[in-house]
mmCIF file as Biopython writes it, N, C-alpha, C and O atoms, coordinates in Angstrom:
data_model
#
loop_
_atom_site.group_PDB
_atom_site.id
_atom_site.type_symbol
_atom_site.label_atom_id
_atom_site.label_alt_id
_atom_site.label_comp_id
_atom_site.label_asym_id
_atom_site.label_entity_id
_atom_site.label_seq_id
_atom_site.pdbx_PDB_ins_code
_atom_site.Cartn_x
_atom_site.Cartn_y
_atom_site.Cartn_z
_atom_site.occupancy
_atom_site.B_iso_or_equiv
_atom_site.auth_seq_id
_atom_site.auth_asym_id
_atom_site.pdbx_PDB_model_num
ATOM 1   N N  . MET A ? 1  ? 35.974  11.192  39.172  1.0 0.0 1  A 1 
ATOM 2   C CA . MET A ? 1  ? 35.969  11.023  37.736  1.0 0.0 1  A 1 
ATOM 3   C C  . MET A ? 1  ? 36.494  12.327  37.080  1.0 0.0 1  A 1 
ATOM 4   O O  . MET A ? 1  ? 36.096  13.424  37.472  1.0 0.0 1  A 1 
ATOM 5   N N  . ARG A ? 2  ? 37.350  12.199  36.126  1.0 0.0 2  A 1 
ATOM 6   C CA . ARG A ? 2  ? 37.894  13.362  35.490  1.0 0.0 2  A 1 
ATOM 7   C C  . ARG A ? 2  ? 36.948  13.870  34.411  1.0 0.0 2  A 1 
ATOM 8   O O  . ARG A ? 2  ? 36.104  13.135  33.897  1.0 0.0 2  A 1 
ATOM 9   N N  . THR A ? 3  ? 37.112  15.146  34.082  1.0 0.0 3  A 1 
ATOM 10  C CA . THR A ? 3  ? 36.252  15.798  33.108  1.0 0.0 3  A 1 
ATOM 11  C C  . THR A ? 3  ? 36.400  15.155  31.742  1.0 0.0 3  A 1 
ATOM 12  O O  . THR A ? 3  ? 35.428  15.014  30.999  1.0 0.0 3  A 1 
ATOM 13  N N  . ASN A ? 4  ? 37.633  14.765  31.419  1.0 0.0 4  A 1 
ATOM 14  C CA . ASN A ? 4  ? 37.901  14.139  30.114  1.0 0.0 4  A 1 
ATOM 15  C C  . ASN A ? 4  ? 37.118  12.791  29.995  1.0 0.0 4  A 1 
ATOM 16  O O  . ASN A ? 4  ? 36.570  12.482  28.937  1.0 0.0 4  A 1 
ATOM 17  N N  . THR A ? 5  ? 37.082  12.033  31.055  1.0 0.0 5  A 1 
ATOM 18  C CA . THR A ? 5  ? 36.394  10.757  31.081  1.0 0.0 5  A 1 
ATOM 19  C C  . THR A ? 5  ? 34.891  10.987  30.939  1.0 0.0 5  A 1 
ATOM 20  O O  . THR A ? 5  ? 34.213  10.253  30.221  1.0 0.0 5  A 1 
ATOM 21  N N  . LEU A ? 6  ? 34.386  11.980  31.605  1.0 0.0 6  A 1 
ATOM 22  C CA . LEU A ? 6  ? 32.970  12.287  31.490  1.0 0.0 6  A 1 
ATOM 23  C C  . LEU A ? 6  ? 32.574  12.668  30.081  1.0 0.0 6  A 1 
ATOM 24  O O  . LEU A ? 6  ? 31.533  12.215  29.604  1.0 0.0 6  A 1 
ATOM 25  N N  . TRP A ? 7  ? 33.359  13.483  29.392  1.0 0.0 7  A 1 
ATOM 26  C CA . TRP A ? 7  ? 33.053  13.852  28.046  1.0 0.0 7  A 1 
ATOM 27  C C  . TRP A ? 7  ? 33.168  12.631  27.092  1.0 0.0 7  A 1 
ATOM 28  O O  . TRP A ? 7  ? 32.448  12.543  26.098  1.0 0.0 7  A 1 
ATOM 29  N N  . THR A ? 8  ? 34.055  11.729  27.406  1.0 0.0 8  A 1 
ATOM 30  C CA . THR A ? 8  ? 34.190  10.494  26.579  1.0 0.0 8  A 1 
ATOM 31  C C  . THR A ? 8  ? 32.953  9.646   26.743  1.0 0.0 8  A 1 
ATOM 32  O O  . THR A ? 8  ? 32.426  9.133   25.756  1.0 0.0 8  A 1 
ATOM 33  N N  . VAL A ? 9  ? 32.468  9.483   27.980  1.0 0.0 9  A 1 
ATOM 34  C CA . VAL A ? 9  ? 31.222  8.703   28.193  1.0 0.0 9  A 1 
ATOM 35  C C  . VAL A ? 9  ? 30.064  9.364   27.553  1.0 0.0 9  A 1 
ATOM 36  O O  . VAL A ? 9  ? 29.259  8.684   26.916  1.0 0.0 9  A 1 
ATOM 37  N N  . LEU A ? 10 ? 29.920  10.674  27.681  1.0 0.0 10 A 1 
ATOM 38  C CA . LEU A ? 10 ? 28.801  11.350  27.033  1.0 0.0 10 A 1 
ATOM 39  C C  . LEU A ? 10 ? 28.912  11.273  25.532  1.0 0.0 10 A 1 
ATOM 40  O O  . LEU A ? 10 ? 27.883  11.160  24.866  1.0 0.0 10 A 1 
ATOM 41  N N  . GLY A ? 11 ? 30.099  11.328  24.956  1.0 0.0 11 A 1 
ATOM 42  C CA . GLY A ? 11 ? 30.281  11.154  23.521  1.0 0.0 11 A 1 
ATOM 43  C C  . GLY A ? 11 ? 29.881  9.792   23.015  1.0 0.0 11 A 1 
ATOM 44  O O  . GLY A ? 11 ? 29.267  9.650   21.958  1.0 0.0 11 A 1 
ATOM 45  N N  . VAL A ? 12 ? 30.247  8.784   23.801  1.0 0.0 12 A 1 
ATOM 46  C CA . VAL A ? 12 ? 29.842  7.396   23.425  1.0 0.0 12 A 1 
ATOM 47  C C  . VAL A ? 12 ? 28.354  7.235   23.436  1.0 0.0 12 A 1 
ATOM 48  O O  . VAL A ? 12 ? 27.788  6.630   22.526  1.0 0.0 12 A 1 
ATOM 49  N N  . ILE A ? 13 ? 27.687  7.779   24.476  1.0 0.0 13 A 1 
ATOM 50  C CA . ILE A ? 13 ? 26.228  7.701   24.574  1.0 0.0 13 A 1 
ATOM 51  C C  . ILE A ? 13 ? 25.584  8.424   23.425  1.0 0.0 13 A 1 
ATOM 52  O O  . ILE A ? 13 ? 24.643  7.912   22.819  1.0 0.0 13 A 1 
ATOM 53  N N  . ALA A ? 14 ? 26.076  9.617   23.109  1.0 0.0 14 A 1 
ATOM 54  C CA . ALA A ? 14 ? 25.495  10.390  21.987  1.0 0.0 14 A 1 
ATOM 55  C C  . ALA A ? 14 ? 25.761  9.616   20.641  1.0 0.0 14 A 1 
ATOM 56  O O  . ALA A ? 14 ? 24.901  9.622   19.761  1.0 0.0 14 A 1 
ATOM 57  N N  . ALA A ? 15 ? 26.869  8.996   20.495  1.0 0.0 15 A 1 
ATOM 58  C CA . ALA A ? 15 ? 27.137  8.269   19.246  1.0 0.0 15 A 1 
ATOM 59  C C  . ALA A ? 15 ? 26.188  7.100   19.123  1.0 0.0 15 A 1 
ATOM 60  O O  . ALA A ? 15 ? 25.688  6.837   18.029  1.0 0.0 15 A 1 
ATOM 61  N N  . VAL A ? 16 ? 25.914  6.374   20.226  1.0 0.0 16 A 1 
ATOM 62  C CA . VAL A ? 16 ? 25.013  5.239   20.190  1.0 0.0 16 A 1 
ATOM 63  C C  . VAL A ? 16 ? 23.587  5.727   19.853  1.0 0.0 16 A 1 
ATOM 64  O O  . VAL A ? 16 ? 22.904  5.084   19.056  1.0 0.0 16 A 1 
ATOM 65  N N  . VAL A ? 17 ? 23.122  6.852   20.444  1.0 0.0 17 A 1 
ATOM 66  C CA . VAL A ? 17 ? 21.802  7.357   20.170  1.0 0.0 17 A 1 
ATOM 67  C C  . VAL A ? 17 ? 21.687  7.772   18.732  1.0 0.0 17 A 1 
ATOM 68  O O  . VAL A ? 17 ? 20.677  7.458   18.101  1.0 0.0 17 A 1 
ATOM 69  N N  . ILE A ? 18 ? 22.660  8.461   18.173  1.0 0.0 18 A 1 
ATOM 70  C CA . ILE A ? 18 ? 22.619  8.882   16.809  1.0 0.0 18 A 1 
ATOM 71  C C  . ILE A ? 18 ? 22.666  7.682   15.860  1.0 0.0 18 A 1 
ATOM 72  O O  . ILE A ? 18 ? 21.929  7.650   14.874  1.0 0.0 18 A 1 
ATOM 73  N N  . ALA A ? 19 ? 23.501  6.720   16.137  1.0 0.0 19 A 1 
ATOM 74  C CA . ALA A ? 19 ? 23.572  5.530   15.317  1.0 0.0 19 A 1 
ATOM 75  C C  . ALA A ? 19 ? 22.264  4.745   15.327  1.0 0.0 19 A 1 
ATOM 76  O O  . ALA A ? 19 ? 21.844  4.220   14.296  1.0 0.0 19 A 1 
ATOM 77  N N  . TRP A ? 20 ? 21.593  4.663   16.542  1.0 0.0 20 A 1 
ATOM 78  C CA . TRP A ? 20 ? 20.311  3.975   16.640  1.0 0.0 20 A 1 
ATOM 79  C C  . TRP A ? 20 ? 19.312  4.672   15.779  1.0 0.0 20 A 1 
ATOM 80  O O  . TRP A ? 20 ? 18.563  4.013   15.058  1.0 0.0 20 A 1 
ATOM 81  N N  . PHE A ? 21 ? 19.264  5.986   15.821  1.0 0.0 21 A 1 
ATOM 82  C CA . PHE A ? 21 ? 18.302  6.737   14.966  1.0 0.0 21 A 1 
ATOM 83  C C  . PHE A ? 21 ? 18.586  6.550   13.474  1.0 0.0 21 A 1 
ATOM 84  O O  . PHE A ? 21 ? 17.655  6.327   12.700  1.0 0.0 21 A 1 
ATOM 85  N N  . LEU A ? 22 ? 19.852  6.637   13.055  1.0 0.0 22 A 1 
ATOM 86  C CA . LEU A ? 22 ? 20.203  6.487   11.685  1.0 0.0 22 A 1 
ATOM 87  C C  . LEU A ? 22 ? 19.874  5.091   11.156  1.0 0.0 22 A 1 
ATOM 88  O O  . LEU A ? 22 ? 19.338  4.962   10.055  1.0 0.0 22 A 1 
ATOM 89  N N  . VAL A ? 23 ? 20.183  4.053   11.917  1.0 0.0 23 A 1 
ATOM 90  C CA . VAL A ? 23 ? 19.852  2.673   11.493  1.0 0.0 23 A 1 
ATOM 91  C C  . VAL A ? 23 ? 18.353  2.481   11.400  1.0 0.0 23 A 1 
ATOM 92  O O  . VAL A ? 23 ? 17.877  1.811   10.484  1.0 0.0 23 A 1 
ATOM 93  N N  . ASN A ? 24 ? 17.583  3.061   12.339  1.0 0.0 24 A 1 
ATOM 94  C CA . ASN A ? 24 ? 16.122  2.979   12.255  1.0 0.0 24 A 1 
ATOM 95  C C  . ASN A ? 24 ? 15.588  3.663   10.972  1.0 0.0 24 A 1 
ATOM 96  O O  . ASN A ? 24 ? 14.684  3.137   10.323  1.0 0.0 24 A 1 
ATOM 97  N N  . VAL A ? 25 ? 16.146  4.829   10.614  1.0 0.0 25 A 1 
ATOM 98  C CA . VAL A ? 25 ? 15.721  5.506   9.408   1.0 0.0 25 A 1 
ATOM 99  C C  . VAL A ? 25 ? 16.141  4.713   8.183   1.0 0.0 25 A 1 
ATOM 100 O O  . VAL A ? 25 ? 15.349  4.566   7.253   1.0 0.0 25 A 1 
ATOM 101 N N  . LEU A ? 26 ? 17.319  4.216   8.156   1.0 0.0 26 A 1 
ATOM 102 C CA . LEU A ? 26 ? 17.762  3.458   6.986   1.0 0.0 26 A 1 
ATOM 103 C C  . LEU A ? 26 ? 16.949  2.162   6.762   1.0 0.0 26 A 1 
ATOM 104 O O  . LEU A ? 26 ? 16.622  1.805   5.631   1.0 0.0 26 A 1 
ATOM 105 N N  . LEU A ? 27 ? 16.642  1.486   7.854   1.0 0.0 27 A 1 
ATOM 106 C CA . LEU A ? 27 ? 15.846  0.278   7.720   1.0 0.0 27 A 1 
ATOM 107 C C  . LEU A ? 27 ? 14.462  0.549   7.280   1.0 0.0 27 A 1 
ATOM 108 O O  . LEU A ? 27 ? 13.882  -0.238  6.531   1.0 0.0 27 A 1 
ATOM 109 N N  . SER A ? 28 ? 13.893  1.668   7.731   1.0 0.0 28 A 1 
ATOM 110 C CA . SER A ? 28 ? 12.534  2.031   7.286   1.0 0.0 28 A 1 
ATOM 111 C C  . SER A ? 28 ? 12.587  2.388   5.782   1.0 0.0 28 A 1 
ATOM 112 O O  . SER A ? 28 ? 11.687  2.018   5.029   1.0 0.0 28 A 1 
ATOM 113 N N  . LEU A ? 29 ? 13.619  3.090   5.361   1.0 0.0 29 A 1 
ATOM 114 C CA . LEU A ? 29 ? 13.738  3.385   3.941   1.0 0.0 29 A 1 
ATOM 115 C C  . LEU A ? 29 ? 13.948  2.181   3.027   1.0 0.0 29 A 1 
ATOM 116 O O  . LEU A ? 29 ? 13.399  2.110   1.927   1.0 0.0 29 A 1 
ATOM 117 N N  . VAL A ? 30 ? 14.765  1.227   3.517   1.0 0.0 30 A 1 
ATOM 118 C CA . VAL A ? 30 ? 14.950  -0.017  2.792   1.0 0.0 30 A 1 
ATOM 119 C C  . VAL A ? 30 ? 13.650  -0.794  2.723   1.0 0.0 30 A 1 
ATOM 120 O O  . VAL A ? 30 ? 13.335  -1.375  1.684   1.0 0.0 30 A 1 
ATOM 121 N N  . GLY A ? 31 ? 12.872  -0.816  3.830   1.0 0.0 31 A 1 
ATOM 122 C CA . GLY A ? 31 ? 11.603  -1.517  3.831   1.0 0.0 31 A 1 
ATOM 123 C C  . GLY A ? 31 ? 10.631  -0.872  2.895   1.0 0.0 31 A 1 
ATOM 124 O O  . GLY A ? 31 ? 9.883   -1.594  2.236   1.0 0.0 31 A 1 
ATOM 125 N N  . PHE A ? 32 ? 10.582  0.456   2.782   1.0 0.0 32 A 1 
ATOM 126 C CA . PHE A ? 32 ? 9.707   1.210   1.872   1.0 0.0 32 A 1 
ATOM 127 C C  . PHE A ? 32 ? 10.057  0.867   0.439   1.0 0.0 32 A 1 
ATOM 128 O O  . PHE A ? 32 ? 9.176   0.566   -0.366  1.0 0.0 32 A 1 
ATOM 129 N N  . VAL A ? 33 ? 11.382  0.912   0.108   1.0 0.0 33 A 1 
ATOM 130 C CA . VAL A ? 33 ? 11.793  0.612   -1.250  1.0 0.0 33 A 1 
ATOM 131 C C  . VAL A ? 33 ? 11.424  -0.803  -1.635  1.0 0.0 33 A 1 
ATOM 132 O O  . VAL A ? 33 ? 10.990  -1.046  -2.761  1.0 0.0 33 A 1 
ATOM 133 N N  . PHE A ? 34 ? 11.592  -1.751  -0.705  1.0 0.0 34 A 1 
ATOM 134 C CA . PHE A ? 34 ? 11.261  -3.146  -0.978  1.0 0.0 34 A 1 
ATOM 135 C C  . PHE A ? 34 ? 9.736   -3.273  -1.214  1.0 0.0 34 A 1 
ATOM 136 O O  . PHE A ? 34 ? 9.332   -4.003  -2.120  1.0 0.0 34 A 1 
ATOM 137 N N  . LYS A ? 35 ? 8.917   -2.618  -0.464  1.0 0.0 35 A 1 
ATOM 138 C CA . LYS A ? 35 ? 7.453   -2.625  -0.645  1.0 0.0 35 A 1 
ATOM 139 C C  . LYS A ? 35 ? 7.123   -2.081  -2.024  1.0 0.0 35 A 1 
ATOM 140 O O  . LYS A ? 35 ? 6.337   -2.687  -2.753  1.0 0.0 35 A 1 
ATOM 141 N N  . VAL A ? 36 ? 7.719   -0.930  -2.401  1.0 0.0 36 A 1 
ATOM 142 C CA . VAL A ? 36 ? 7.438   -0.351  -3.666  1.0 0.0 36 A 1 
ATOM 143 C C  . VAL A ? 36 ? 7.838   -1.297  -4.854  1.0 0.0 36 A 1 
ATOM 144 O O  . VAL A ? 36 ? 7.116   -1.423  -5.842  1.0 0.0 36 A 1 
ATOM 145 N N  . LEU A ? 37 ? 8.979   -1.923  -4.705  1.0 0.0 37 A 1 
ATOM 146 C CA . LEU A ? 37 ? 9.350   -2.881  -5.744  1.0 0.0 37 A 1 
ATOM 147 C C  . LEU A ? 37 ? 8.452   -4.031  -5.835  1.0 0.0 37 A 1 
ATOM 148 O O  . LEU A ? 37 ? 8.137   -4.483  -6.936  1.0 0.0 37 A 1 
ATOM 149 N N  . LEU A ? 38 ? 8.006   -4.549  -4.697  1.0 0.0 38 A 1 
ATOM 150 C CA . LEU A ? 38 ? 7.063   -5.694  -4.678  1.0 0.0 38 A 1 
ATOM 151 C C  . LEU A ? 38 ? 5.714   -5.292  -5.286  1.0 0.0 38 A 1 
ATOM 152 O O  . LEU A ? 38 ? 5.124   -6.054  -6.052  1.0 0.0 38 A 1 
ATOM 153 N N  . VAL A ? 39 ? 5.249   -4.143  -4.959  1.0 0.0 39 A 1 
ATOM 154 C CA . VAL A ? 39 ? 3.982   -3.651  -5.527  1.0 0.0 39 A 1 
ATOM 155 C C  . VAL A ? 39 ? 4.095   -3.476  -7.055  1.0 0.0 39 A 1 
ATOM 156 O O  . VAL A ? 39 ? 3.157   -3.786  -7.788  1.0 0.0 39 A 1 
ATOM 157 N N  . ALA A ? 40 ? 5.230   -2.986  -7.517  1.0 0.0 40 A 1 
ATOM 158 C CA . ALA A ? 40 ? 5.444   -2.819  -8.955  1.0 0.0 40 A 1 
ATOM 159 C C  . ALA A ? 40 ? 5.439   -4.184  -9.658  1.0 0.0 40 A 1 
ATOM 160 O O  . ALA A ? 40 ? 4.842   -4.323  -10.725 1.0 0.0 40 A 1 
ATOM 161 N N  . ILE A ? 41 ? 6.068   -5.144  -9.096  1.0 0.0 41 A 1 
ATOM 162 C CA . ILE A ? 41 ? 6.129   -6.481  -9.679  1.0 0.0 41 A 1 
ATOM 163 C C  . ILE A ? 41 ? 4.750   -7.097  -9.746  1.0 0.0 41 A 1 
ATOM 164 O O  . ILE A ? 41 ? 4.360   -7.633  -10.783 1.0 0.0 41 A 1 
ATOM 165 N N  . VAL A ? 42 ? 4.014   -7.031  -8.671  1.0 0.0 42 A 1 
ATOM 166 C CA . VAL A ? 42 ? 2.645   -7.599  -8.653  1.0 0.0 42 A 1 
ATOM 167 C C  . VAL A ? 42 ? 1.746   -6.813  -9.629  1.0 0.0 42 A 1 
ATOM 168 O O  . VAL A ? 42 ? 0.900   -7.410  -10.295 1.0 0.0 42 A 1 
ATOM 169 N N  . ALA A ? 43 ? 1.915   -5.519  -9.718  1.0 0.0 43 A 1 
ATOM 170 C CA . ALA A ? 43 ? 1.069   -4.736  -10.636 1.0 0.0 43 A 1 
ATOM 171 C C  . ALA A ? 43 ? 1.351   -5.145  -12.063 1.0 0.0 43 A 1 
ATOM 172 O O  . ALA A ? 43 ? 0.415   -5.225  -12.857 1.0 0.0 43 A 1 
ATOM 173 N N  . VAL A ? 44 ? 2.602   -5.410  -12.434 1.0 0.0 44 A 1 
ATOM 174 C CA . VAL A ? 44 ? 2.940   -5.819  -13.791 1.0 0.0 44 A 1 
ATOM 175 C C  . VAL A ? 44 ? 2.322   -7.213  -14.119 1.0 0.0 44 A 1 
ATOM 176 O O  . VAL A ? 44 ? 1.772   -7.431  -15.199 1.0 0.0 44 A 1 
ATOM 177 N N  . VAL A ? 45 ? 2.438   -8.133  -13.142 1.0 0.0 45 A 1 
ATOM 178 C CA . VAL A ? 45 ? 1.842   -9.454  -13.283 1.0 0.0 45 A 1 
ATOM 179 C C  . VAL A ? 45 ? 0.327   -9.353  -13.476 1.0 0.0 45 A 1 
ATOM 180 O O  . VAL A ? 45 ? -0.235  -9.984  -14.371 1.0 0.0 45 A 1 
ATOM 181 N N  . VAL A ? 46 ? -0.317  -8.565  -12.640 1.0 0.0 46 A 1 
ATOM 182 C CA . VAL A ? 46 ? -1.739  -8.441  -12.719 1.0 0.0 46 A 1 
ATOM 183 C C  . VAL A ? 46 ? -2.157  -7.771  -14.057 1.0 0.0 46 A 1 
ATOM 184 O O  . VAL A ? 46 ? -3.162  -8.163  -14.649 1.0 0.0 46 A 1 
ATOM 185 N N  . PHE A ? 47 ? -1.413  -6.798  -14.513 1.0 0.0 47 A 1 
ATOM 186 C CA . PHE A ? 47 ? -1.671  -6.187  -15.765 1.0 0.0 47 A 1 
ATOM 187 C C  . PHE A ? 47 ? -1.618  -7.168  -16.946 1.0 0.0 47 A 1 
ATOM 188 O O  . PHE A ? 47 ? -2.486  -7.152  -17.819 1.0 0.0 47 A 1 
ATOM 189 N N  . PHE A ? 48 ? -0.616  -7.995  -16.956 1.0 0.0 48 A 1 
ATOM 190 C CA . PHE A ? 48 ? -0.531  -8.974  -18.052 1.0 0.0 48 A 1 
ATOM 191 C C  . PHE A ? 48 ? -1.591  -10.014 -17.956 1.0 0.0 48 A 1 
ATOM 192 O O  . PHE A ? 48 ? -2.099  -10.447 -18.991 1.0 0.0 48 A 1 
ATOM 193 N N  . VAL A ? 49 ? -1.968  -10.454 -16.765 1.0 0.0 49 A 1 
ATOM 194 C CA . VAL A ? 49 ? -3.034  -11.420 -16.578 1.0 0.0 49 A 1 
ATOM 195 C C  . VAL A ? 49 ? -4.366  -10.829 -17.079 1.0 0.0 49 A 1 
ATOM 196 O O  . VAL A ? 49 ? -5.091  -11.474 -17.836 1.0 0.0 49 A 1 
ATOM 197 N N  . LEU A ? 50 ? -4.672  -9.619  -16.656 1.0 0.0 50 A 1 
ATOM 198 C CA . LEU A ? 50 ? -5.895  -8.940  -17.135 1.0 0.0 50 A 1 
ATOM 199 C C  . LEU A ? 50 ? -5.913  -8.726  -18.662 1.0 0.0 50 A 1 
ATOM 200 O O  . LEU A ? 50 ? -6.946  -8.878  -19.314 1.0 0.0 50 A 1 
ATOM 201 N N  . ARG A ? 51 ? -4.763  -8.378  -19.196 1.0 0.0 51 A 1 
ATOM 202 C CA . ARG A ? 51 ? -4.674  -8.199  -20.654 1.0 0.0 51 A 1 
ATOM 203 C C  . ARG A ? 51 ? -4.916  -9.504  -21.427 1.0 0.0 51 A 1 
ATOM 204 O O  . ARG A ? 51 ? -5.539  -9.531  -22.489 1.0 0.0 51 A 1 
ATOM 205 N N  . ALA A ? 52 ? -4.379  -10.600 -20.823 1.0 0.0 52 A 1 
ATOM 206 C CA . ALA A ? 52 ? -4.601  -11.881 -21.491 1.0 0.0 52 A 1 
ATOM 207 C C  . ALA A ? 52 ? -6.045  -12.320 -21.365 1.0 0.0 52 A 1 
ATOM 208 O O  . ALA A ? 52 ? -6.583  -12.907 -22.304 1.0 0.0 52 A 1 
ATOM 209 N N  . VAL A ? 53 ? -6.686  -12.061 -20.249 1.0 0.0 53 A 1 
ATOM 210 C CA . VAL A ? 53 ? -8.082  -12.409 -20.058 1.0 0.0 53 A 1 
ATOM 211 C C  . VAL A ? 53 ? -9.006  -11.641 -20.975 1.0 0.0 53 A 1 
ATOM 212 O O  . VAL A ? 53 ? -9.927  -12.213 -21.558 1.0 0.0 53 A 1 
ATOM 213 N N  . PHE A ? 54 ? -8.765  -10.327 -21.108 1.0 0.0 54 A 1 
ATOM 214 C CA . PHE A ? 54 ? -9.635  -9.528  -21.948 1.0 0.0 54 A 1 
ATOM 215 C C  . PHE A ? 54 ? -9.341  -9.688  -23.433 1.0 0.0 54 A 1 
ATOM 216 O O  . PHE A ? 54 ? -10.231 -9.460  -24.253 1.0 0.0 54 A 1 
ATOM 217 N N  . SER A ? 55 ? -8.158  -10.062 -23.797 1.0 0.0 55 A 1 
ATOM 218 C CA . SER A ? 55 ? -7.863  -10.271 -25.224 1.0 0.0 55 A 1 
ATOM 219 C C  . SER A ? 55 ? -8.511  -11.551 -25.721 1.0 0.0 55 A 1 
ATOM 220 O O  . SER A ? 55 ? -8.859  -11.632 -26.899 1.0 0.0 55 A 1 
ATOM 221 N N  . ARG A ? 56 ? -8.687  -12.566 -24.858 1.0 0.0 56 A 1 
ATOM 222 C CA . ARG A ? 56 ? -9.365  -13.795 -25.251 1.0 0.0 56 A 1 
ATOM 223 C C  . ARG A ? 56 ? -10.833 -13.488 -25.517 1.0 0.0 56 A 1 
ATOM 224 O O  . ARG A ? 56 ? -11.399 -14.033 -26.464 1.0 0.0 56 A 1 
ATOM 225 N N  . ARG A ? 57 ? -11.472 -12.632 -24.712 1.0 0.0 57 A 1 
ATOM 226 C CA . ARG A ? 57 ? -12.864 -12.320 -24.880 1.0 0.0 57 A 1 
ATOM 227 C C  . ARG A ? 57 ? -13.130 -11.594 -26.208 1.0 0.0 57 A 1 
ATOM 228 O O  . ARG A ? 57 ? -14.162 -11.794 -26.848 1.0 0.0 57 A 1 
ATOM 229 N N  . ASP A ? 58 ? -12.152 -10.731 -26.607 1.0 0.0 58 A 1 
ATOM 230 C CA . ASP A ? 58 ? -12.343 -9.975  -27.876 1.0 0.0 58 A 1 
ATOM 231 C C  . ASP A ? 58 ? -12.230 -10.903 -29.083 1.0 0.0 58 A 1 
ATOM 232 O O  . ASP A ? 58 ? -12.865 -10.623 -30.100 1.0 0.0 58 A 1 
ATOM 233 N N  . VAL A ? 59 ? -11.477 -11.962 -29.032 1.0 0.0 59 A 1 
ATOM 234 C CA . VAL A ? 59 ? -11.308 -12.863 -30.140 1.0 0.0 59 A 1 
ATOM 235 C C  . VAL A ? 59 ? -12.598 -13.664 -30.394 1.0 0.0 59 A 1 
ATOM 236 O O  . VAL A ? 59 ? -12.956 -13.885 -31.551 1.0 0.0 59 A 1 
ATOM 237 N N  . ASP A ? 60 ? -13.281 -14.088 -29.368 1.0 0.0 60 A 1 
ATOM 238 C CA . ASP A ? 60 ? -14.500 -14.898 -29.545 1.0 0.0 60 A 1 
ATOM 239 C C  . ASP A ? 60 ? -15.556 -14.135 -30.161 1.0 0.0 60 A 1 
ATOM 240 O O  . ASP A ? 60 ? -16.648 -14.659 -30.382 1.0 0.0 60 A 1 
#
């Protein structure tokens, strides 16, 4: 095996390992952002429900 071929194989392996790490980080980040958005939406809905419930009690 020539030295050039060995460096090519090592470069491909390194590229795959780096890509695997980057994809893992990006998917974790996307998952975190999705969770934050979902929590924000649920919090807004709960806020308006609680506000509606307590505003009815004040009128009576």
